N, C-alpha and C positions, 0 to 999 in steps of 0.2 A: 184327097183323103182315101186311104185304102178301104176296100169293101169290108163290111162287118164279118167277123169270124163266126163260124158255127162251133159252138162249144158244148160238149156233153158234160154234165155234172153228175157223178155218181153220189149216192147218199143224199139225194135231193129232199128226202123227208126229214133229214136231221137238221140240227141247229146251223151248222156252217153251210151245208149244202143248200138249204133253203135260202139263206142270205146271199150266197154266191149267185144263184139263179136270178134273184130279184135285182141285185146290183148290176150284174153283167148284162142283163137284158136292156139296160139303159143305153148301151153302146153296141152290143152284139146280139147274136141270136143264140141264147143259152137254152138248152134242152135238159130238163131235170130228169134223171133216172132214179126211181125209187126201187126198193127191194122187190116190189110187185112187178116192176117192168124189167129188172135185171138183177136176179139173185146172184150176188157177187161170187158165191162159191160154185156156181154152175157155169163152167167155161163156155158151153154152147149158148146158154141164155145171154151171157155177157157179149159174146161175139155177135149174136143176132141183133141185140139191142144197139150196139155200136154201129153195126153195118147199116141199120135202118136210119140212123142219124147222119152218118157220113161226116163226122166232125173233123175240124182242123186241129182241135185240141180237146183232150179229155182231162177234166179236173177230177181227180180221184179223191173224194172226201169220205167215201163209205168206209167205215171201220168200227170196230168195237173199241171205244175210246175210254172205257172205264178201267182203271188199273185193278179194281177189285174183281170185276168179272173176268178179266184176262188172267189174273193170278189164280183164281179158283176154277176157271174153265180154259186151261191152256190149249186144249185141242180145238175148241171153238175159236179162240183167238187166232190160232195158227191158220185155220181154214179161212177165216174172214180177212185178217190183216195181211197175211203172207200169201196164201194161195189165191185169195181174191185179187191181190195186186198183180200176181203173175197172169191171171186171166185178163185183167185190164191191159197189161202190157202186150200180151199176145194179140188181143183185139186191135190195139193201136197199131201194131206192126202190120196187120192185115189191111188196115185202112190208110196207112201212111200218116197217122196222126201223132202229134206231140202229146206227152203226158205230163201233167202237173200233179204231184203227190202232196196231199196235206199231211204233214208229219207233226212232230211234237218236240217240246223241250225235254221230254222224258228220255231222250236218247242219251242224256248225260247223267252223271251220278250225284250231282249237287253237293259234292264234298268241298268245293272251292269257295272262294269269296270274291272272285273276279268275273265279270260278265263273260259268258261263253260267246266265242266267235265261231263262224261256220267251219273253220279248219281244225277246231279242237277235237281231240280223239273222243269217240263215243264210248260210254261205259255205263249202260243202263242198269238201274237198280231192280226194275220190275220186269215181269214177263211182257207187259204192255210195251215198255220201252224196247225190249229185245225184238218184239214182233215188228215194231216200226223201223228198227235198224235193218232188218231183213227186207222190209218193204222198200226202204230207200235203196238198198243194194240192187234190188230187182229193177227198179225204175232207172237206175244208172246204166243199165244195159242198153238203153235207148240213147242215141246221140242227141236227139231233141227232147230233153227232159228238164223239168223244173221241180225242185223240192222246196216246200215252204214249211218251216218249223214254226208252229204257233204255240201260244201259252194258254192260260185259262181264258175262256171265251165269254163274251157277253154280246147279245144281239137280240133284235126285236122279234124274230120269226118263231122262236120256240123257247120254252123255259130253259133257264141257264142258272149258273151259280148265283148271280145277283138277283134275278127275278124270283127264284124259288125262295131265297132268304127273305126278300121283302114281303112276299105273300105270307110267309110264316110269321113275321113280325106283325103284319096287319091282323092276323088271326089271334095274336097274343101268344104265339108259340115261340119257344126258344130257337135261335138261329146259331147253330154250333159251327165255329170256324177255327181254323188253325191259327194260333198266335205267332208262330215262328216259321211259317212257310213263306219265303221271300222270293218274289219272282216278277215276271212281266205280266201284263194283261192285254188282251186283244179284243178290240171292238170290231165286230165282223164287217160292218160297212166300210171301215177304213182298210181292213185287211183285203177285202174283195177289190177295192179300188186299186190298191197297190199290186195285187195279183194281175188285174187287168193290164196295168201299165207294163209290167214285166213281160207278160205274154205277148202283148202288142209289139214290144221291142225285140222279141225273140232272144231275150237275155238269159240263155240257158244256164242252169247251175243250181246251187243250194243257197237258200236265203233264210235268215232269221227274220220273223215277221211278227211284230207286236206293236202296241203303242209305246211311245217314248216314256221313259221313267220306270221306276220299280216300286213295288209295294208288297206288304204282307197281305195275306187273305183277310186278316182282321181289318187292316186299313181300308181295303177295297169295300168290305162289307159295311163298315161304319160310315164311310164317305157316301155310299149309295143310300143308306138309311136316312142320313141327314138331308140329302138332296131330295129324297122322297117325302120329307116331313114326318118321318117315323122316329119313335124313341129307340135309340140304339142301345138302351140298357137291356133289351132282350137278346142282344148278341152275346153268346157265351164263347169266349176265346179259350182254347186249350192248346197245350203243346201238341205237336203232331204225334209224338210218341204215345200220348195219352188217348188218342182217338181210336186206337186198336183196329185199324183198317187192314184188310187182307193184303191189299196191294201196296208195296212201298212207294212213298213219295219223296221227292227231293226237298231238302231244306232250303237250298239256294238254287234258283232256276232263272236268274236274270240273263237275258240274251242281249248281246250287242248286235246292231244292224250294220255290220261292217260291209257285207257284200252289197247291200242296197246303196250305201253311201259311196263306196268306191266306184260303183257303176252308174252313178249320177242320178239315182232316183230320189224323189222327195220322201223324207221319212214321215211316217204317220205322226200325228199330233200327240201330245201328252195324254196318257190314259185318263187323267183327271178331267181334261177338257172333253174328251170323248164321252166320259161317263155323264157329264151334264146333259149333253144332247140325248143320250140313250134314256136317261131317267125321265126327261121331258116327254119322250115318245111313248114310254110304257106306263107312265103314271096313271092315266085313266084306267087301264086294266088292273093296276095294283089296288086302286081305291074302290073298285066295283064291289 
């Protein structure tokens, strides 16, 4: 058995970053880097933090992932999502490390009705999506790189789309969701496991990564509420256009896992199965 890898994870205080550190530490030595330890927009700070870890792989999950924040603060989004990624790539080059970028389904425009594959042309609707396309291009400058495009996330380590909504229902507050936003869903524990397997195999390239199957945001919310034993009548479903959000969203964001399948990796289980496990884990905190 090969020795454990040393893996640095940026954005370790965030939802995905925290989950990655927890899951990866079951098999490897994962070191979480928060903003306090490595301000991603400070090239010297990033270089020093990475040099201190001396990682084999850097998983770069630090980002401004809110389409609304990116749309209203494009300079900040550029500094974090684009220049921050350049800083990580430079630090990786100095250490001879591979880089795995956590990207997004928002690199597409959502105008089709056929699941997106990794080779489909990108055409982002939002500034967030455009910033992640530039981040992907930056990471591709490295021969040893991985890009994982994920969708709406749910995981136990930090509040997410599902848990925030369940807590709102528990308080008797409305849970407003899009009725016509159709896409994939990603359970962080399953995604982190697949990322580990791909990194271990040194299967460089771009991968779509979510749980199997597709759902609307409304379907995801109602299924979660019922599993948690909550009344889903508090869920208010609206067309995406009626939600008046600053950052454009895709109506159709289903991803196909062609690269994972063609390269022999086991695909993550169905999102509905993962949701059962997730709700069982977080239910005590929802009912407190």
